[in-house]
N, CA, C and O of each residue as an XYZ file, in Angstrom:
740
protein
N     -38.020     32.761     50.958
C     -36.991     33.170     50.015
C     -36.583     34.591     50.368
O     -37.412     35.471     50.598
N     -35.308     34.769     50.398
C     -34.786     36.089     50.680
C     -34.683     36.875     49.389
O     -34.559     36.295     48.311
N     -34.734     38.174     49.494
C     -34.687     39.046     48.337
C     -33.380     38.880     47.566
O     -33.396     38.906     46.336
N     -32.247     38.710     48.254
C     -30.957     38.572     47.576
C     -30.805     37.237     46.846
O     -29.930     37.109     45.989
N     -31.646     36.228     47.169
C     -31.599     34.937     46.480
C     -32.329     34.971     45.148
O     -32.183     34.050     44.344
N     -33.106     36.004     44.900
C     -33.894     36.096     43.669
C     -33.122     36.935     42.656
O     -32.662     38.034     42.967
N     -32.987     36.412     41.456
C     -32.293     37.129     40.387
C     -33.222     38.160     39.769
O     -34.430     37.936     39.694
N     -32.680     39.280     39.329
C     -33.524     40.246     38.625
C     -34.073     39.608     37.355
O     -33.473     38.666     36.837
N     -35.168     40.085     36.854
C     -35.860     39.497     35.707
C     -34.971     39.419     34.468
O     -35.058     38.449     33.715
N     -34.105     40.433     34.237
C     -33.281     40.393     33.033
C     -32.218     39.302     33.074
O     -31.686     38.929     32.028
N     -31.895     38.781     34.262
C     -30.901     37.709     34.363
C     -31.533     36.325     34.306
O     -30.818     35.332     34.175
N     -32.823     36.241     34.400
C     -33.508     34.954     34.362
C     -33.729     34.585     32.908
O     -34.318     35.351     32.145
N     -33.255     33.406     32.526
C     -33.391     32.950     31.145
C     -34.395     31.815     31.123
O     -34.346     30.909     31.956
N     -35.295     31.871     30.174
C     -36.297     30.811     30.124
C     -35.651     29.484     29.745
O     -34.685     29.451     28.984
N     -36.181     28.412     30.270
C     -35.709     27.067     29.961
C     -36.494     26.584     28.758
O     -37.723     26.646     28.729
N     -35.747     26.094     27.746
C     -36.420     25.583     26.561
C     -37.283     24.401     26.965
O     -36.937     23.627     27.857
N     -38.391     24.285     26.300
C     -39.347     23.243     26.621
C     -38.710     21.869     26.511
O     -38.088     21.561     25.494
N     -38.850     21.052     27.517
C     -38.360     19.687     27.511
C     -36.906     19.568     27.921
O     -36.367     18.461     27.918
N     -36.245     20.669     28.275
C     -34.844     20.602     28.672
C     -34.717     21.063     30.108
O     -35.426     21.958     30.569
N     -33.797     20.424     30.795
C     -33.525     20.840     32.171
C     -32.670     22.096     32.123
O     -32.162     22.466     31.064
N     -32.512     22.739     33.244
C     -31.705     23.953     33.320
C     -30.258     23.648     32.929
O     -29.626     24.468     32.262
N     -29.711     22.480     33.330
C     -28.338     22.112     32.985
C     -28.177     21.877     31.484
O     -27.173     22.275     30.894
N     -29.181     21.219     30.861
C     -29.122     20.986     29.420
C     -29.164     22.305     28.669
O     -28.447     22.493     27.687
N     -30.004     23.215     29.133
C     -30.127     24.520     28.501
C     -28.804     25.270     28.621
O     -28.364     25.902     27.660
N     -28.175     25.210     29.776
C     -26.913     25.890     29.999
C     -25.855     25.344     29.040
O     -25.089     26.113     28.460
N     -25.810     24.033     28.872
C     -24.843     23.423     27.970
C     -25.088     23.891     26.539
O     -24.135     24.205     25.825
N     -26.330     23.944     26.114
C     -26.662     24.410     24.769
C     -26.236     25.854     24.597
O     -25.728     26.233     23.541
N     -26.439     26.665     25.628
C     -26.040     28.070     25.550
C     -24.521     28.196     25.483
O     -23.999     29.042     24.757
N     -23.816     27.362     26.236
C     -22.352     27.399     26.201
C     -21.842     27.015     24.810
O     -20.886     27.607     24.309
N     -22.480     26.026     24.194
C     -22.094     25.597     22.854
C     -22.314     26.736     21.867
O     -21.454     27.024     21.035
N     -23.494     27.392     21.967
C     -23.776     28.512     21.068
C     -22.760     29.623     21.271
O     -22.274     30.211     20.304
N     -22.440     29.911     22.515
C     -21.468     30.964     22.815
C     -20.104     30.592     22.247
O     -19.405     31.445     21.701
N     -19.725     29.330     22.371
C     -18.451     28.866     21.825
C     -18.418     28.985     20.314
O     -17.406     29.390     19.744
N     -19.526     28.631     19.657
C     -19.609     28.750     18.199
C     -19.490     30.201     17.763
O     -18.809     30.511     16.786
N     -20.154     31.085     18.492
C     -20.080     32.509     18.163
C     -18.649     33.009     18.325
O     -18.169     33.794     17.508
N     -17.971     32.563     19.364
C     -16.587     32.971     19.587
C     -15.687     32.468     18.449
O     -14.791     33.178     17.994
N     -15.943     31.228     17.997
C     -15.149     30.677     16.897
C     -15.345     31.497     15.632
O     -14.385     31.782     14.917
N     -16.604     31.881     15.352
C     -16.872     32.691     14.164
C     -16.149     34.021     14.264
O     -15.587     34.502     13.280
N     -16.162     34.612     15.439
C     -15.468     35.880     15.651
C     -13.978     35.685     15.445
O     -13.327     36.517     14.813
N     -13.421     34.582     15.976
C     -11.999     34.301     15.812
C     -11.653     34.160     14.337
O     -10.617     34.653     13.890
N     -12.530     33.478     13.565
C     -12.273     33.294     12.139
C     -12.287     34.633     11.428
O     -11.460     34.880     10.550
N     -13.235     35.517     11.804
C     -13.275     36.839     11.194
C     -12.009     37.598     11.514
O     -11.400     38.205     10.634
N     -11.610     37.565     12.780
C     -10.409     38.280     13.203
C      -9.175     37.715     12.520
O      -8.260     38.464     12.178
N      -9.137     36.396     12.316
C      -7.976     35.751     11.683
C      -7.865     36.151     10.224
O      -6.801     36.017      9.619
N      -8.956     36.641      9.657
C      -8.949     37.010      8.249
C      -8.554     38.448      8.000
O      -8.800     38.962      6.909
N      -7.961     39.107      8.952
C      -7.546     40.483      8.723
C      -6.456     40.514      7.670
O      -5.799     39.507      7.408
N      -6.273     41.663      7.079
C      -5.316     41.761      5.976
C      -3.899     41.418      6.417
O      -3.143     40.853      5.627
N      -3.511     41.738      7.651
C      -2.172     41.395      8.127
C      -1.979     39.887      8.157
O      -0.936     39.379      7.747
N      -3.000     39.167      8.650
C      -2.899     37.706      8.723
C      -2.877     37.097      7.330
O      -2.158     36.127      7.090
N      -3.654     37.654      6.411
C      -3.683     37.104      5.056
C      -2.310     37.196      4.416
O      -1.901     36.290      3.690
N      -1.603     38.268      4.674
C      -0.266     38.411      4.114
C       0.661     37.335      4.646
O       1.490     36.806      3.906
N       0.527     37.004      5.931
C       1.380     35.989      6.539
C       1.049     34.593      6.030
O       1.948     33.772      5.852
N      -0.234     34.314      5.794
C      -0.666     32.976      5.418
C      -0.655     32.751      3.910
O      -0.774     31.612      3.459
N      -0.516     33.804      3.132
C      -0.589     33.717      1.685
C       0.549     32.848      1.135
O       1.703     32.983      1.541
N       0.197     31.950      0.199
C       1.206     31.117     -0.443
C       2.065     32.005     -1.333
O       1.580     32.997     -1.877
N       3.347     31.650     -1.483
C       4.173     32.428     -2.401
C       3.628     32.285     -3.819
O       2.966     31.299     -4.144
N       3.907     33.258     -4.638
C       3.457     33.216     -6.021
C       4.077     32.012     -6.720
O       5.199     31.616     -6.407
N       3.346     31.434     -7.665
C       3.807     30.244     -8.370
C       5.136     30.504     -9.077
O       6.018     29.646     -9.077
N       5.278     31.660     -9.667
C       6.521     31.970    -10.379
C       7.702     31.980     -9.410
O       8.771     31.457     -9.723
N       7.506     32.574     -8.238
C       8.588     32.639     -7.248
C       8.991     31.241     -6.790
O      10.178     30.939     -6.671
N       8.003     30.396     -6.536
C       8.279     29.031     -6.095
C       9.005     28.262     -7.194
O       9.988     27.566     -6.938
N       8.506     28.399     -8.422
C       9.143     27.719     -9.552
C      10.591     28.184     -9.726
O      11.501     27.363     -9.840
N      10.799     29.486     -9.746
C      12.141     30.018     -9.969
C      13.097     29.607     -8.852
O      14.273     29.339     -9.100
N      12.598     29.561     -7.648
C      13.413     29.136     -6.514
C      13.830     27.666     -6.676
O      14.977     27.307     -6.409
N      12.894     26.829     -7.112
C      13.187     25.414     -7.351
C      14.151     25.228     -8.506
O      15.072     24.415     -8.430
N      13.939     25.982     -9.575
C      14.816     25.888    -10.743
C      16.235     26.338    -10.387
O      17.213     25.719    -10.807
N      16.335     27.402     -9.623
C      17.644     27.900     -9.196
C      18.359     26.854     -8.339
O      19.560     26.633     -8.491
N      17.613     26.216     -7.441
C      18.200     25.155     -6.607
C      18.720     24.028     -7.490
O      19.791     23.482     -7.223
N      17.979     23.670     -8.540
C      18.437     22.626     -9.469
C      19.743     23.050    -10.143
O      20.703     22.282    -10.192
N      19.767     24.275    -10.659
C      20.965     24.756    -11.353
C      22.185     24.770    -10.438
O      23.315     24.590    -10.893
N      21.950     24.984     -9.151
C      23.046     25.024     -8.183
C      23.378     23.649     -7.613
O      24.226     23.526     -6.729
N      22.700     22.601     -8.129
C      23.015     21.238     -7.720
C      22.314     20.770     -6.453
O      22.618     19.691     -5.945
N      21.392     21.552     -5.943
C      20.636     21.165     -4.743
C      19.352     20.465     -5.204
O      18.253     21.014     -5.125
N      19.539     19.231     -5.689
C      18.430     18.528     -6.347
C      17.289     18.186     -5.404
O      16.126     18.260     -5.802
N      17.588     17.816     -4.171
C      16.520     17.496     -3.221
C      15.657     18.712     -2.930
O      14.429     18.624     -2.919
N      16.301     19.843     -2.696
C      15.574     21.092     -2.451
C      14.778     21.488     -3.695
O      13.640     21.948     -3.597
N      15.391     21.304     -4.859
C      14.708     21.629     -6.116
C      13.434     20.802     -6.263
O      12.373     21.333     -6.590
N      13.551     19.494     -6.017
C      12.365     18.618     -6.131
C      11.270     19.059     -5.190
O      10.096     19.083     -5.560
N      11.649     19.409     -3.968
C      10.655     19.824     -2.974
C       9.898     21.071     -3.455
O       8.669     21.112     -3.409
N      10.629     22.067     -3.908
C       9.996     23.313     -4.345
C       9.193     23.107     -5.627
O       8.072     23.601     -5.751
N       9.767     22.383     -6.570
C       9.070     22.155     -7.833
C       7.848     21.266     -7.639
O       6.839     21.435     -8.323
N       7.936     20.325     -6.711
C       6.768     19.483     -6.411
C       5.643     20.324     -5.829
O       4.469     20.049     -6.077
N       5.992     21.342     -5.060
C       4.936     22.196     -4.502
C       4.267     23.013     -5.603
O       3.088     23.349     -5.492
N       5.006     23.338     -6.666
C       4.386     24.029     -7.809
C       3.318     23.127     -8.418
O       2.205     23.572     -8.698
N       3.661     21.856     -8.620
C       2.731     20.904     -9.236
C       1.547     20.640     -8.310
O       0.405     20.562     -8.763
N       1.819     20.504     -7.018
C       0.769     20.172     -6.052
C      -0.126     21.373     -5.732
O      -1.352     21.263     -5.760
N       0.487     22.510     -5.431
C      -0.280     23.668     -4.987
C      -0.897     24.471     -6.122
O      -1.895     25.164     -5.923
N      -0.313     24.384     -7.306
C      -0.802     25.125     -8.475
C      -0.852     24.155     -9.657
O      -0.062     24.289    -10.591
N      -1.764     23.182     -9.633
C      -1.717     22.060    -10.589
C      -1.697     22.442    -12.069
O      -0.987     21.805    -12.847
N      -2.426     23.426    -12.468
C      -2.441     23.776    -13.888
C      -2.100     25.244    -14.054
O      -2.932     26.124    -13.830
N      -0.880     25.487    -14.445
C      -0.432     26.848    -14.699
C       0.693     26.795    -15.714
O       1.072     25.715    -16.165
N       1.223     27.936    -16.071
C       2.238     27.978    -17.120
C       3.574     27.355    -16.711
O       4.436     27.141    -17.563
N       3.755     27.064    -15.425
C       5.022     26.511    -14.945
C       4.955     25.006    -14.664
O       5.988     24.388    -14.405
N       3.785     24.417    -14.710
C       3.609     23.023    -14.312
C       4.458     22.063    -15.143
O       5.157     21.217    -14.585
N       4.406     22.182    -16.464
C       5.193     21.277    -17.313
C       6.676     21.391    -17.012
O       7.372     20.386    -16.868
N       7.150     22.616    -16.919
C       8.572     22.812    -16.634
C       8.932     22.276    -15.253
O       9.996     21.683    -15.076
N       8.059     22.479    -14.283
C       8.324     21.967    -12.930
C       8.440     20.444    -12.975
O       9.360     19.874    -12.388
N       7.516     19.786    -13.667
C       7.584     18.322    -13.790
C       8.887     17.896    -14.468
O       9.526     16.927    -14.058
N       9.263     18.624    -15.493
C      10.484     18.284    -16.226
C      11.711     18.383    -15.320
O      12.545     17.477    -15.308
N      11.826     19.463    -14.571
C      13.007     19.637    -13.719
C      13.000     18.679    -12.540
O      14.059     18.326    -12.022
N      11.831     18.258    -12.115
C      11.760     17.199    -11.089
C      12.382     15.927    -11.664
O      13.217     15.286    -11.026
N      11.959     15.572    -12.886
C      12.493     14.372    -13.550
C      14.001     14.515    -13.759
O      14.759     13.572    -13.526
N      14.427     15.689    -14.196
C      15.858     15.926    -14.422
C      16.651     15.794    -13.122
O      17.784     15.314    -13.126
N      16.052     16.222    -12.018
C      16.769     16.129    -10.737
C      16.988     14.670    -10.344
O      18.035     14.316     -9.803
N      15.994     13.829    -10.618
C      16.172     12.389    -10.355
C      17.267     11.826    -11.268
O      18.124     11.059    -10.829
N      17.222     12.217    -12.531
C      18.211     11.735    -13.501
C      19.614     12.161    -13.069
O      20.548     11.360    -13.080
N      19.744     13.405    -12.697
C      21.041     13.943    -12.267
C      21.578     13.196    -11.050
O      22.784     12.989    -10.922
N      20.669     12.793    -10.152
C      21.062     12.048     -8.953
C      21.333     10.568     -9.241
O      21.772      9.837     -8.353
N      21.077     10.126    -10.468
C      21.272      8.719    -10.808
C      20.139      7.838    -10.307
O      20.270      6.615    -10.252
N      19.036      8.458     -9.947
C      17.858      7.722     -9.493
C      16.973      7.500    -10.725
O      15.955      8.166    -10.910
N      17.392      6.546    -11.556
C      16.785      6.368    -12.869
C      15.353      5.846    -12.818
O      14.537      6.195    -13.671
N      15.044      5.019    -11.833
C      13.668      4.508    -11.729
C      12.689      5.659    -11.523
O      11.674      5.745    -12.214
N      12.997      6.554    -10.564
C      12.108      7.693    -10.314
C      12.118      8.666    -11.486
O      11.105      9.298    -11.786
N      13.269      8.783    -12.147
C      13.350      9.655    -13.327
C      12.410      9.136    -14.415
O      11.671      9.911    -15.023
N      12.439      7.828    -14.658
C      11.568      7.230    -15.683
C      10.106      7.545    -15.379
O       9.350      7.935    -16.269
N       9.717      7.376    -14.126
C       8.331      7.647    -13.734
C       7.986      9.125    -13.879
O       6.893      9.470    -14.327
N       8.917      9.996    -13.501
C       8.663     11.430    -13.591
C       8.565     11.868    -15.063
O       7.721     12.696    -15.407
N       9.425     11.315    -15.927
C       9.326     11.637    -17.352
C       8.001     11.127    -17.921
O       7.374     11.787    -18.750
N       7.589      9.959    -17.470
C       6.314      9.397    -17.939
C       5.145     10.293    -17.541
O       4.186     10.446    -18.297
N       5.230     10.877    -16.363
C       4.164     11.785    -15.911
C       4.054     12.985    -16.852
O       2.951     13.429    -17.169
N       5.183     13.500    -17.292
C       5.167     14.623    -18.246
C       4.455     14.187    -19.528
O       3.589     14.893    -20.044
N       4.836     13.019    -20.028
C       4.294     12.504    -21.284
C       2.788     12.278    -21.173
O       2.040     12.608    -22.093
N       2.347     11.721    -20.057
C       0.919     11.409    -19.872
C       0.085     12.656    -19.597
O      -1.003     12.807    -20.153
N       0.583     13.546    -18.749
C      -0.206     14.707    -18.321
C      -0.383     15.736    -19.426
O      -1.427     16.382    -19.508
N       0.629     15.895    -20.280
C       0.516     16.890    -21.341
C       1.256     16.414    -22.587
O       2.389     16.822    -22.843
N       0.606     15.550    -23.355
C       1.265     14.976    -24.528
C       1.625     16.002    -25.601
O       2.350     15.673    -26.540
N       1.141     17.221    -25.482
C       1.461     18.267    -26.454
C       2.586     19.191    -25.959
O       2.937     20.164    -26.627
N       3.133     18.881    -24.806
C       4.197     19.706    -24.235
C       5.432     19.728    -25.118
O       5.763     18.737    -25.768
N       6.105     20.860    -25.135
C       7.362     20.936    -25.885
C       8.486     20.188    -25.173
O       9.593     20.085    -25.701
N       8.208     19.670    -23.988
C       9.198     18.905    -23.226
C       9.186     17.415    -23.579
O      10.037     16.664    -23.103
N       8.249     16.986    -24.394
C       8.096     15.555    -24.707
C       9.361     14.960    -25.351
O       9.813     13.907    -24.901
N       9.950     15.583    -26.379
C      11.157     14.967    -26.962
C      12.274     14.785    -25.928
O      12.929     13.744    -25.891
N      12.483     15.798    -25.096
C      13.530     15.685    -24.067
C      13.178     14.622    -23.036
O      14.039     13.866    -22.586
N      11.912     14.574    -22.672
C      11.478     13.583    -21.685
C      11.677     12.167    -22.224
O      12.154     11.285    -21.510
N      11.311     11.958    -23.480
C      11.481     10.621    -24.071
C      12.956     10.249    -24.194
O      13.337      9.109    -23.930
N      13.787     11.214    -24.596
C      15.213     10.937    -24.705
C      15.773     10.506    -23.350
O      16.435      9.474    -23.247
N      15.510     11.285    -22.330
C      16.062     10.977    -21.008
C      15.433      9.714    -20.424
O      16.089      8.982    -19.683
N      14.192      9.460    -20.746
C      13.558      8.228    -20.281
C      14.259      7.026    -20.924
O      14.566      6.046    -20.246
N      14.508      7.107    -22.229
C      15.225      6.026    -22.914
C      16.623      5.839    -22.357
O      17.057      4.711    -22.123
N      17.334      6.948    -22.141
C      18.690      6.871    -21.589
C      18.679      6.306    -20.164
O      19.618      5.628    -19.748
N      17.616      6.591    -19.432
C      17.494      6.035    -18.076
C      17.383      4.520    -18.126
O      17.977      3.822    -17.304
N      16.619      4.010    -19.094
C      16.519      2.555    -19.237
C      17.880      1.955    -19.602
O      18.253      0.901    -19.087
N      18.610      2.619    -20.481
C      19.962      2.148    -20.812
C      20.832      2.115    -19.561
O      21.578      1.161    -19.340
N      20.732      3.166    -18.741
C      21.538      3.233    -17.520
C      21.197      2.093    -16.561
O      22.041      1.647    -15.784
N      19.952      1.630    -16.628
C      19.515      0.506    -15.776
C      19.776     -0.851    -16.445
O      19.335     -1.892    -15.957
N      20.489     -0.818    -17.555
C      20.848     -2.039    -18.306
C      19.632     -2.708    -18.945
O      19.663     -3.904    -19.236
N      18.561     -1.941    -19.165
C      17.387     -2.447    -19.877
C      17.435     -1.836    -21.277
O      16.659     -0.944    -21.620
N      18.376     -2.351    -22.072
C      18.603     -1.792    -23.402
C      17.418     -1.988    -24.334
O      17.164     -1.157    -25.206
N      16.697     -3.079    -24.152
C      15.550     -3.350    -25.029
C      14.503     -2.235    -24.892
O      14.046     -1.683    -25.893
N      14.130     -1.910    -23.663
C      13.123     -0.872    -23.441
C      13.679      0.493    -23.849
O      12.970      1.301    -24.450
N      14.940      0.745    -23.522
C      15.570      1.998    -23.914
C      15.551      2.193    -25.417
O      15.253      3.280    -25.913
N      15.869      1.132    -26.134
C      15.875      1.180    -27.605
C      14.469      1.481    -28.140
O      14.311      2.307    -29.039
N      13.470      0.823    -27.598
C      12.089      1.041    -28.059
C      11.692      2.511    -27.887
O      11.113      3.115    -28.789
N      12.004      3.068    -26.737
C      11.637      4.466    -26.457
C      12.388      5.416    -27.393
O      11.795      6.351    -27.931
N      13.678      5.185    -27.588
C      14.449      6.068    -28.459
C      14.006      5.945    -29.917
O      13.975      6.940    -30.641
N      13.666      4.734    -30.350
C      13.168      4.563    -31.719
C      11.842      5.302    -31.910
O      11.598      5.897    -32.960
N      10.999      5.256    -30.893
C       9.727      5.971    -30.951
C       9.958      7.483    -31.000
O       9.252      8.203    -31.704
N      10.939      7.948    -30.255
C      11.285      9.363    -30.270
C      11.702      9.797    -31.670
O      11.246     10.827    -32.167
N      12.568      9.014    -32.304
C      13.040      9.330    -33.656
C      11.871      9.333    -34.635
O      11.802     10.179    -35.527
N      10.955      8.383    -34.465
C       9.789      8.280    -35.340
C       8.847      9.469    -35.156
O       8.360     10.029    -36.138
N       8.586      9.857    -33.909
C       7.609     10.914    -33.624
C       8.165     12.325    -33.806
O       7.423     13.236    -34.174
N       9.442     12.514    -33.558
C      10.066     13.846    -33.625
C      11.367     13.773    -34.433
O      12.438     14.081    -33.910
N      11.279     13.364    -35.713
C      12.481     13.066    -36.496
C      13.459     14.235    -36.660
O      14.666     14.014    -36.758
N      12.969     15.441    -36.690
C      13.879     16.569    -36.932
C      14.343     17.248    -35.632
O      15.039     18.263    -35.675
N      13.965     16.698    -34.507
C      14.358     17.313    -33.236
C      15.814     17.010    -32.893
O      16.380     16.008    -33.328
N      16.388     17.887    -32.117
C      17.758     17.696    -31.629
C      17.837     16.403    -30.799
O      18.836     15.685    -30.852
N      16.795     16.122    -30.049
C      16.764     14.919    -29.212
C      16.762     13.655    -30.077
O      17.363     12.647    -29.704
N      16.088     13.707    -31.229
C      16.075     12.555    -32.144
C      17.481     12.296    -32.682
O      17.874     11.143    -32.860
N      18.238     13.359    -32.940
C      19.612     13.197    -33.429
C      20.473     12.522    -32.359
O      21.282     11.645    -32.665
N      20.294     12.936    -31.111
C      21.019     12.307    -30.002
C      20.599     10.849    -29.860
O      21.432      9.974    -29.625
N      19.290     10.596    -30.005
C      18.779      9.225    -29.912
C      19.381      8.343    -31.002
O      19.745      7.194    -30.749
N      19.484      8.884    -32.210
C      20.074      8.108    -33.320
C      21.515      7.723    -33.009
O      21.930      6.592    -33.264
N      22.269      8.657    -32.461
C      23.663      8.363    -32.095
C      23.713      7.264    -31.043
O      24.532      6.348    -31.124
N      22.831      7.364    -30.058
C      22.799      6.352    -28.993
C      22.396      5.001    -29.577
O      22.983      3.972    -29.244
N      21.402      5.012    -30.441
C      20.958      3.761    -31.067
C      22.075      3.158    -31.911
O      22.256      1.941    -31.915
N      22.825      3.995    -32.624
C      23.931      3.511    -33.453
C      25.037      2.901    -32.615
O      25.608      1.876    -32.989
N      25.343      3.517    -31.491
C      26.390      2.992    -30.595
C      25.956      1.692    -29.950
O      26.780      0.819    -29.674
N      24.671      1.566    -29.714
C      24.184      0.387    -29.010
C      23.530     -0.632    -29.939
O      22.801     -1.518    -29.493
N      23.803     -0.492    -31.240
C      23.249     -1.473    -32.187
C      23.927     -2.823    -31.934
O      25.110     -2.878    -31.601
N      23.177     -3.895    -32.094
C      23.765     -5.210    -31.913
C      24.880     -5.431    -32.928
O      24.725     -5.135    -34.113
N      25.979     -5.941    -32.458
C      27.115     -6.209    -33.327
C      26.864     -7.482    -34.138
O      26.418     -8.503    -33.615
N      27.167     -7.381    -35.436
C      27.009     -8.564    -36.293
C      28.216     -9.462    -36.074
O      29.348     -9.005    -35.916
N      27.929    -10.752    -36.070
C      29.012    -11.725    -35.898
C      29.797    -11.869    -37.197
O      29.220    -11.906    -38.284
N      31.093    -11.948    -37.074
C      31.949    -12.160    -38.253
C      32.100    -13.660    -38.454
O      32.270    -14.409    -37.492
N      32.037    -14.093    -39.701
C      32.172    -15.527    -39.993
C      33.584    -15.894    -40.212
O      33.886    -17.059    -40.470
């Protein structure tokens, strides 16, 4: 053996018991890779990166979606408002976001999806102040789909549950207009 073929002692790494030199090298490479990943994760967490990756505030997202609705961009509104519900499930804007999602479907004439979206409001938060409006629009959606029987049931329930509400007054007018006509003898 020549002197240049022998590694200095500090470069010689012991082989773990029961492993070949190649297996040991692979294990060391894996450990080195894991350490590099941890370092990358630490570096990725710097304050500059956090600012870039941070989700927008719930209020900003909600207001942006609501503004899109008011401007008639219902698809964009649904997308933004849906992210409020999905990304921030329980907050002060969730009920309103659900309501405007339902309203956007109603405005687009997509009554089936509107009915489902209004139902979600009713089921998720039965104490919401949006319930009378949701029930009114849900009933009107059924009327729009020519399902007057279901529409009537929902509007009658609205009048029964919220008799002094503005929505109940609208429901009464709708019920009166759509009352079955008596046959003349």
